[in-house]
C-alpha positions in Angstrom: 29.1 -20.8 -20.2 27.1 -18.9 -17.6 23.8 -17.5 -18.9 23.5 -13.7 -19.1 20.5 -12.1 -17.4 19.1 -8.6 -17.5 20.7 -5.9 -15.5 17.3 -5.0 -14.2 17.6 -8.1 -11.9 20.8 -7.0 -10.1 19.3 -7.2 -6.6 20.8 -8.6 -3.5 18.8 -11.7 -2.7 21.0 -12.7 0.3 19.0 -13.0 3.6 19.7 -10.1 5.9 20.8 -10.5 9.5 17.2 -10.2 10.8 16.0 -13.0 8.5 18.9 -15.2 9.4 18.3 -14.7 13.2 14.6 -15.4 12.8 15.3 -18.7 11.0 17.7 -19.8 13.8 15.1 -18.9 16.5 12.4 -20.8 14.7 14.7 -23.8 14.2 15.4 -23.8 17.9 11.7 -23.9 18.6 11.3 -20.4 20.0 7.9 -18.8 20.1 8.4 -15.5 18.3 5.8 -12.8 18.7 5.6 -11.5 15.1 4.5 -7.9 15.1 5.1 -7.6 11.3 2.2 -9.6 10.1 0.8 -8.0 6.9 -1.3 -11.0 5.6 -4.9 -10.6 6.9 -5.7 -14.2 6.1 -3.2 -15.3 8.7 -4.3 -12.8 11.4 -7.3 -14.7 12.8 -10.1 -12.6 11.3 -13.6 -14.2 11.0 -14.1 -14.7 7.2 -17.4 -15.8 5.8 -15.8 -18.9 4.3 -18.9 -20.6 2.9 -20.1 -17.4 1.2 -16.6 -16.6 -0.3 -16.3 -20.2 -1.6 -19.8 -20.1 -3.1 -19.1 -16.8 -4.8 -16.8 -18.3 -7.4 -19.0 -21.4 -8.1 -21.0 -20.1 -10.9 -21.7 -21.7 -14.3 -20.4 -18.6 -16.1 -16.8 -19.4 -15.0 -16.9 -22.3 -17.4 -16.9 -19.9 -20.4 -13.9 -17.8 -21.3 -15.1 -14.5 -22.8 -12.2 -12.2 -22.2 -12.5 -8.4 -22.1 -9.1 -6.6 -21.7 -10.7 -3.9 -19.6 -12.4 -6.6 -17.3 -15.9 -7.9 -17.5 -18.6 -5.3 -17.5 -20.3 -6.9 -14.5 -17.0 -6.7 -12.5 -16.4 -3.1 -13.5 -19.9 -2.2 -12.6 -19.3 -3.7 -9.1 -16.2 -1.4 -8.7 -18.3 1.5 -9.9 -20.9 0.8 -7.2 -18.1 0.4 -4.6 -16.9 3.9 -5.5 -20.4 5.3 -5.5 -20.9 4.2 -1.9 -17.8 6.3 -1.1 -19.2 9.4 -2.8 -17.2 8.9 -6.0 -18.9 9.2 -9.4 -16.9 6.7 -11.5 -18.4 5.1 -14.6 -17.5 1.5 -15.5 -16.0 2.8 -18.7 -13.3 4.6 -16.6 -12.1 1.4 -15.0 -9.5 -1.1 -16.0 -9.1 -4.4 -14.0 -5.7 -5.8 -13.1 -4.5 -8.8 -11.2 -3.1 -6.6 -8.4 -2.1 -3.1 -7.6 1.5 -4.0 -8.4 0.4 -5.0 -11.9 -1.6 -1.7 -12.1 1.7 0.2 -11.5 3.3 -1.9 -14.2 0.6 -1.1 -16.7 0.7 2.6 -15.8 4.5 2.8 -16.1 4.3 1.1 -19.5 1.6 3.6 -20.5 3.3 6.8 -19.4 7.1 6.3 -19.7 10.0 5.3 -21.9 13.2 3.6 -20.6 15.3 6.1 -18.6 12.4 8.3 -17.6 11.8 9.2 -13.9 9.0 8.6 -11.4 8.6 10.7 -8.2 7.8 8.4 -5.2 7.2 9.1 -1.5 9.8 8.7 1.2 9.3 6.9 3.6 7.0 4.4 2.0 6.5 0.8 1.1 9.8 -0.6 -0.4 8.3 -1.6 -3.8 8.7 1.2 -6.2 12.4 0.8 -6.9 11.8 -2.8 -8.0 8.7 -2.1 -10.1 10.5 0.9 -11.7 13.6 -1.2 -12.5 11.5 -3.8 -14.3 10.4 -1.0 -16.7 14.0 0.5 -16.9 12.9 3.6 -15.0 14.5 5.7 -12.3 12.8 6.6 -9.0 13.3 10.0 -7.4 12.1 9.9 -3.8 10.4 13.0 -2.4 10.3 13.6 1.4 7.5 13.4 3.9 8.3 15.2 7.2 6.9 14.8 10.6 6.1 17.6 13.0 3.4 15.9 15.0 1.7 15.0 11.7 3.1 13.8 8.4 3.0 16.1 5.4 4.5 16.0 1.9 7.3 18.5 1.4 5.8 19.9 -1.8 8.6 22.5 -2.3 11.2 19.7 -2.2 9.1 17.6 -4.5 8.9 20.4 -7.1 12.6 20.9 -7.1 13.3 17.2 -7.7 11.3 17.1 -10.9 13.3 17.0 -14.2 12.4 17.1 -17.9 12.3 13.3 -17.7 9.8 13.1 -14.9 6.7 11.4 -16.2 4.6 10.5 -13.1 4.1 11.4 -9.5 3.1 8.6 -7.1 1.0 9.3 -4.1 0.2 6.6 -1.5 -2.9 7.8 0.2 -2.9 7.0 3.1 0.8 6.4 3.1 2.3 3.1 4.1 3.6 3.0 6.8 3.1 6.6 8.0 -0.7 6.3 7.8 -1.0 9.9 6.6 -3.6 11.2 4.2 -3.1 13.8 1.4 -4.6 17.2 2.5 -6.7 19.6 0.4 -4.1 22.3 0.3 -1.4 19.9 -0.8 -3.6 18.5 -3.5 -4.1 22.0 -5.0 -0.3 22.5 -5.0 0.4 19.1 -6.6 -2.4 19.4 -9.1 -1.1 22.8 -10.3 2.5 21.5 -10.4 1.6 18.3 -12.3 -0.7 20.1 -14.8 1.9 22.7 -15.6 4.6 20.0 -16.2 2.4 17.5 -18.0 3.0 14.9 -15.3 0.4 12.3 -14.5 -0.5 11.5 -10.9 -0.8 7.9 -9.7 -2.7 7.5 -6.4 -2.3 4.2 -4.5 -5.5 4.1 -2.4 -5.5 0.5 -1.1 -5.8 1.7 2.5 -8.2 4.5 1.9 -11.1 2.6 3.6 -9.1 2.4 6.8 -9.1 6.1 7.8 -9.6 6.8 11.5 -11.9 9.6 12.7 -13.0 12.5 10.6 -10.9 15.3 9.1 -12.5 17.6 6.5 -9.0 18.6 5.2 -8.3 15.0 4.0 -8.4 13.9 0.4 -9.3 10.3 0.9 -9.4 9.5 -2.8 -8.6 11.4 -6.0 -11.8 10.0 -7.5 -13.6 12.6 -5.3 -11.7 15.7 -6.4 -11.7 17.9 -9.4 -8.5 18.6 -11.2 -7.0 19.7 -14.5 -4.5 16.8 -14.6 -4.5 13.3 -15.8 -4.7 11.0 -12.8 -5.2 7.4 -11.9 -6.5 5.9 -8.7 -5.7 2.3 -7.7 -7.1 -0.2 -5.2 -8.1 -3.8 -5.0 -9.4 -6.7 -3.0 -6.2 -7.4 -1.2 -6.7 -4.5 1.3 -10.4 -3.5 0.6 -11.7 -6.9 1.7 -8.6 -8.5 3.2 -8.5 -11.0 0.4 -4.9 -10.8 -1.1 -5.3 -14.3 -2.5 -8.1 -13.3 -4.9 -5.7 -11.3 -7.0 -7.9 -8.5 -8.4 -7.2 -4.8 -8.5 -8.4 -1.8 -10.5 -7.4 1.5 -12.0 -9.7 4.5 -12.3 -8.7 7.0 -15.0 -9.8 10.7 -14.8 -8.8 14.1 -16.0 -7.6 15.5 -19.4 -6.6 12.7 -21.8 -8.1 9.9 -19.7 -10.0 8.5 -22.7 -6.8 8.1 -24.7 -5.1 6.7 -21.6 -7.8 4.1 -21.2 -7.3 3.0 -24.8 -3.6 2.5 -24.2 -4.3 0.6 -21.0 -6.7 -1.6 -22.8 -4.0 -2.5 -25.3 -1.6 -3.3 -22.5 -4.1 -5.4 -20.7 -5.0 -7.2 -23.9 -1.4 -8.3 -24.2 -1.5 -10.1 -20.8 -5.2 -10.9 -20.0 -4.1 -11.7 -16.5 -7.3 -11.3 -14.5 -9.0 -14.6 -14.0 -12.7 -15.3 -14.9 -13.6 -16.8 -11.5 -12.5 -13.7 -9.5 -14.3 -11.4 -11.9 -17.5 -13.4 -11.6 -17.2 -13.4 -7.8 -16.3 -9.7 -7.4 -19.7 -8.3 -6.7 -20.3 -10.8 -3.9 -16.7 -10.5 -2.6 -17.1 -6.8 -2.2 -20.3 -7.3 -0.3 -19.0 -10.0 2.0 -15.7 -8.3 2.4 -17.1 -5.3 4.1 -17.6 -7.4 7.3 -13.9 -8.3 7.2 -13.0 -4.7 6.6 -14.8 -3.6 9.7 -13.0 -6.3 11.8 -9.7 -5.0 10.5 -10.6 -1.4 11.1 -11.6 -2.2 14.7 -8.5 -4.2 15.4 -6.0 -1.6 14.0 -7.6 1.1 16.1 -7.6 -1.0 19.2 -4.0 -2.1 18.7 -2.9 1.4 18.2 -4.6 2.4 21.5 -2.7 -0.5 23.2 0.6 0.8 21.7 -0.2 4.3 22.9 -1.1 3.1 26.4 2.1 1.0 26.7 4.3 4.0 26.0 2.1 6.7 27.8 4.4 9.0 29.7 7.5 7.4 28.3 9.8 10.2 27.4 12.4 8.0 25.7 10.0 6.8 23.1 7.3 8.4 20.9 4.4 6.7 19.2 3.9 8.8 16.0 0.5 10.0 15.1 -1.2 8.1 12.3 -4.5 8.8 10.5 -5.3 5.3 9.4 -3.9 2.2 7.6 -2.5 -1.0 9.1 0.8 0.2 10.6 2.2 2.2 13.5 5.6 3.8 14.0 7.5 3.9 17.2 10.4 6.3 17.6 13.0 4.9 20.0 16.3 6.2 21.4 19.3 6.4 19.1 21.5 4.6 21.6 21.9 1.9 18.9 21.0 1.7 15.2 17.7 0.3 14.1 19.1 -3.0 12.9 20.7 -3.5 16.3 17.5 -2.7 18.1 15.5 -5.2 16.0 18.2 -7.9 16.4 18.2 -7.4 20.1 14.4 -7.5 20.5 14.3 -10.7 18.4 17.3 -12.3 20.2 16.5 -11.3 23.8 12.7 -10.8 23.8 11.5 -13.1 20.9 9.7 -10.1 19.4 9.9 -9.4 15.6 9.5 -5.8 14.4 10.7 -4.0 11.3 13.4 -1.3 11.2 12.5 2.1 9.7 15.2 1.7 7.0 13.1 -1.0 5.4 10.7 1.8 4.5 13.5 4.3 3.6 13.2 6.6 6.6 15.7 9.4 6.3 16.8 9.2 9.9 16.9 6.8 12.9 15.6 5.3 15.0 12.2 4.0 14.2 10.4 0.6 14.5 7.4 -0.3 12.3 4.7 -2.5 13.8 1.7 -4.1 12.1 -1.6 -3.3 13.7 -3.1 -6.4 12.0 -1.5 -8.6 14.6 -3.8 -10.7 16.8 -4.6 -8.5 19.9 -3.2 -10.8 22.6 0.0 -11.3 20.8 0.3 -7.6 19.9 -0.2 -6.5 23.5 2.4 -9.0 24.9 4.9 -8.0 22.2 4.5 -4.3 22.9 4.8 -4.9 26.6 8.2 -6.7 26.0 9.4 -3.8 23.8 8.5 -1.2 26.4 10.3 -3.2 29.2 13.3 -3.8 27.0 13.7 -0.1 26.0 13.4 1.0 29.5 
């Protein structure tokens, strides 16, 4: 008798044509230029290895003294991190999690019942559908449009809400568009959410990677006033380029946030997933990680300049404007579909990129490139793409 599993796990786990081709190329010994690298620990940054290793070697890690919210020392470190970014966040407003993905899971448990709906951005990172399915929720994508700059279509978002809409997810800056929420949009969204009793969840893992200055940006919801329950999320994975350390956080603000924190504490107490060593190390990791963050910021900006230069004056392709983050988007001719473009680049040029449909773009044809990629490899890969497209 075959075991019966939850319908929440009915996902297609078969490798797609791009993955199959990549495996064949690697088996044949091909040197593939991977322009999709999203793991900073594999992108040749200079990490202060001795300092990071020493941070967790503390006698206090030998004692287990769990706090569902996270240790006070660790939450104070997050509070100080926020203060350095002009955000007044008390340790009592913070809940630690093992990751931003877990933070979503906690918030979905807190705010919803099975069958409820979550508004999520489109395009964006392809994670929400899976996280929502785990909680028996429905996702309702709202559009971002590009007219030289990316903006949320607030009118369309409002029309998509139903009586079962419980939360609005913002990714700020968005991944992969690199676009920040703007002040005028925040006022519209805050008014809408407050009127409907909808909580706002702001994923701010890339907020430290904004390029240039723009007074119209809302770089974090921890810095704005608003008559709406809201949660800001971030963590070590992006802030310090340390995804292996597995620590994230939620900041709760707005009407009802005290009650929300009580609920989150109950949820966190059920799992107690954040390890003692990473909480002990957190103050020092945030300190040492700032050097890694600056390296990432310089590389992403430099690689974006390389991409722009490679396609300067090229009428058939367009490098879309971004305001920050780790990714860039290249619009290419619709002479073939995105999957065909990606397969051809991998097969004929040994260059790996991601198609826009991975991120739920509404139209074609777009390629998504990681700006984390080592500069020499990135430059050569972009050169091959430009020559192939021409």
